N, C-alpha and C positions, 0 to 999 in steps of 0.2 A: 519395300520389305523392312522388317523390324531390325533394330540394331542387334548385332550378333549376341550381345549379352543379354538380350531379352527375347531370344528366339525360342521357338518351340521345336523340339527335336522328336522325330519318330524313330523308334527302335524297332527294326525289323529283326525278329529272332530267328536265326537260321539254326535249326536243331538237327542233330544227328541221332535220331531214334527216340527222342524225347516226345512228349505229348505236346499239345497246343500251347502256344506262348502266352497263356493267361497269367494273371498276376495274383493267383490265389495265395493264401497264407498271410502271415504277418506282413510281409514286404508290400504286398498290394494294399492291405488295409492301412498301413502307414502312409503310403502315397496318396491314397484317397483322402485321408485325414489332413494331410498338409495341402491338399489341392493340386499337387503336381501331376497326378494321374488323371488325364482327361478321358481317355478311352483305352480299352484293351479287348482284343478279339482273337480268338483262335480261328484257324482256317482249316477247312476240310483237307483230307489226304490229297496229295498231288494226283493220284490215280483218278480222281473225280473231276479234275479240271478239264476245261474246254479251252482251246486256243482259237482266237478269232483273228483272221488276217485279211488283209485287203490287197489284192493284186489284180492288175489289168482290168479294173472296173468291177471286180467281183468280190464278194465277201465269202470267205471259206471258213468253215468250223471243223476242227479236228479234235478228237478225244485226246486227253493227256496234256501234261504240262508243255510249256514252250520249248524248254531244253532238257535234254538228258542230264541228270546231275545226281550226285550222291547226297547233296544237300538240298533242302527246300525250305521255303518260308513257311513256318509252323503257325505264326500269329504275329500280331504287332501290338504295340503300345503307343499311345500318343501321350507325351508328357510335356508339361509346360514348366520349365526350370529357369533359373536365373542366368544360366549360361552353359557353355560347352563343357566346362569342368564338371559341373554337377551332372550333366547328361552322361558323361563318361563314367563318373562315380556309379550311377545307377545302372548303367550298361554293364559294368564290371560285376555287379551283384547278379545279373542274369547270365552273364557269361560263365559264372561259376558252374551252373547246371546245364546250360545250353552249348557251352564251349566256344560260341562265336556269336557276336551281336553286331549288326550293322546299324549305324546311326545316320539318319538323314534329316535335314532340315525340312520342315513342312511350310510351304509357301501359303500366302493368304488366299490365294486362288489358283485355279488350274491354269497351265499354260495355254496360250491362245493358238488355235490351229485353223487353217482354212477349212471350210465345211466340206469341200470336195477336193481331194489331194490330186486329182488328175491334172 
């Protein structure tokens, strides 16, 4: 994994009644211009979610989000910044309108799992 000062952070925007977590406006344009914004996507409403689970050798699909919550993930940004301090600075700009932002480091690859969990 990269040095913490060169890490990429993912900002999951947890919105309370706001729209998708896109980067529209001057802020998004600025981050695109500096090369810090790699991706941003809004997500569909939680009511459209499907939860897929695996139990006792069977895959089950249910409608709706995984957990009941007043908050949901509205979208995400993937930013490439010089370090955690810059990631927190940018998250603070989003938190101004979203009220809360979750930062997570993005790893170079997905975690490895056994192909059959039984």
